Structures are given as structure tokens and as C-alpha cells.
N, C-alpha and C positions, 0 to 999 in steps of 0.2 A: 749736773750741769751747773756752772756757777751763775749766781745771780748777776744780771748785767748792771743793775743800779744798786748803789750802797747809799742810804739816805741818812744824813746826820742832821739832828735838829739843834740849831743854834740860835737860842732866843725865840724869836717868832718867825724866823726863816728856815725854810727847808732847802738844803744845798744837795744838789745831785751831783755825785761824782761818777763819772762814767769811765770806770777803769778800763773795761774791755775795749771800748771804742778807741781810747787814747792808746792802749797797747796795739791795736791794729794799725792806727795811722803811724805810729813809730816803726812798726815792722815793715810797712810798706815803704817808708822813707828810707830805711836801712837797706831794703832790697833794691830800691832804685839808686841809691848811692853806690851800692856795690856793682851794680851793672854799668853805671857810669865810670866807675873806678876802673873795672876790668876792661871796658872799651878804650879808655885812655892809656892804660897800662899796655895793651896790646898795640896800640898805635905807636907808643914809645918804643916797644921792643922791635917793631917792623922798621922803624926809622934808623935803626942801627945804633949808634952812640951809647953813651953812658945813661943808664935808667936811675933817675933820682926819684925815689918814692915820695919825698917831701914835695918836689916839684908837680908830681902827677896829682897828688891830693890837692894842692894848691890851685892847680888848672881845674880840676873837677869842681871844686867849691865855687870858683868865680865864673866859669864858663858854661856850666850845665844849668838848664832850667827845669827844675823838678816841679812836682805838684806841691801845694802847700800841705804841711804835715800837722794840721790842727783839726780839731773836731768842729762841727757846726755850732754845738753848744758853747764851747769856749769862745769861738769866734763871735757868736751872738753877744755874749757877755762883754767882751772887749769892744765891739762896735757900738753897744749901748753906752758904755762909758765914754768912748771917744767921740761919737757922732751925737747921740741923743742928749746926753749930760754935758758935752762940750768940754770934758776934762781931758788933760794930756795923757798920753799912753803911760800907763804905770810900769810897763816892762822896761828893762834896761839893756844896754849892749846891742848885740846883734838882733835878739828878738824884738827890740824896739823898731829896729829897721823894718823887719818883716811885718810888724802890725801896722806900721805907718803906710807900707806899700799896700797892704790889703785894704786899709781904710781909704786910700786914694782910689782904688779901683771900685770899691763899694760906692763911694760918693759919685763916682763918674756914672755908674749905672743908675744911681737914684736920680741924678739931675738929667742926664742925656735921654734915658729911656723910661724915665718916670716909675721905676720899680720901687716896691717897698723895701724896707731894710731887710727883712728875712729872705725876699726874693733876690735882691742884690747879693747877699751873702751866699746863698745857694749857688748862684750863677758864677760868682768869683771862684768859689771853692771847687766846683765841678768843671768849669770850662777854661779858666785862667791858669797860667803857670807862673811860678815865682820867678823873679829875675836872676836868682842864684840860690845856692844852698844857704840858708841861714844858720850855719854851724861854724864854730871856731875850728881852727886846724886841729887843735888838741882833741875836741870831741869827735870830729870826723875821723881822725887816726884811731881812736879808741874803738869806734864803731866798726871801721874796716878790719882792725886786728881781731876783734870778737867775731865778726862775721866770717873771716877767713879761717879761724881756728875752730869755730863751733857750728857753723852752718854751710851748706852747699846749696843755697836756694836760687842762684844764678850763674849760669855758664855762659854769659854774653860773649 
């Protein structure tokens, strides 16, 4: 059985890299993406007309509300940077939008319900859904192509 944690020593800090947990969250995201893709593709086929795969993928990316595909540990580090240290989000592009959305929800739980930061993060990751897939069209198309050709995990 593989070791769940790989520990690297960098100066005085120990940095945990949780490879298995990140792999599981990406796998779940890919499965959820494929289920949504197949559902939208089936609806497009039932409507008659021409099926444009690019349009189906774009609709899935914009209209579906998946779970967040990040680990608790990574979210905790990002929220520490953004909320406790008051620094701007270090991510760029679409992922920056995701972190800002998570940060807004975490702050809401912390102020409205007086949750601690760890409790607010846990609640957001478990109970809340993302407003959309935070993936580019290119990345989503690659995931869908890979899942269609290599896996058969969802027959929605």
C-alpha cells in the first residue's frame, strides 16, 4: 500500500504533500464532469437537431454546479493566506475565481454563524457546491476525451 503522505524538508518547514487525496478529488471531479457531460449530451440528442460537442461542453462548464475539487489541506492553506494574512489570492485565471468564491463563502460562515476558520472550510467543502466548473474548455475537453477512451465509470 502506498504511503499517504510524502514529507519534504525545506529549511525549517515540513511540507506535507497529500498525493492520494488530491488524486481522489480529481477523480471524483472527472466522474462528476462525465456524468454531467453525458446528461447534457443525451438531452441534446433527444432534442433532435445537430449535436455540437463544443457547445455541450461549454454548457456543462457554465450551467452545472459541481462540488469543489480541492482538498481540505490545500483549502486551509489558501484561506490562511487570503483571510488570516490578508494577502490577495496567489492563483491566476479560472482557479483564482474559484478561490475567491470559496473565500467569500468561508467568510460568510465565519461572520454570520461565528464558525472558526477550520469549521467554515469544512462546511463549505462538504455542503456547498461551486457555481460552475472552474476548468477551461481545453482542460474539460481533454478530461472528457480521456475518460471516454480509458474509463467507463459513469453511465448516466
